[in-house]
C-alpha positions in Angstrom: 23.8 -15.0 62.7 25.5 -17.1 65.4 23.0 -19.8 64.8 23.2 -19.3 61.0 27.2 -20.2 61.3 26.7 -23.1 63.6 24.0 -24.1 61.0 26.7 -24.0 58.3 29.1 -25.7 60.5 26.8 -28.5 61.0 25.9 -28.9 57.2 29.4 -28.9 56.5 30.0 -32.0 58.9 27.1 -33.7 57.9 28.2 -33.5 54.2 31.9 -34.7 55.1 30.7 -37.7 56.9 28.4 -38.6 54.0 31.7 -38.2 51.7 33.3 -40.4 54.1 30.5 -42.8 53.8 30.2 -42.9 50.3 34.1 -43.6 49.6 34.3 -46.3 52.5 
């Protein structure tokens, strides 16, 4: 369960980073 939560946070951070790059 903890691993799944950590993975979700990592994925959301990755998506945020990609959106930031796309907007630049």
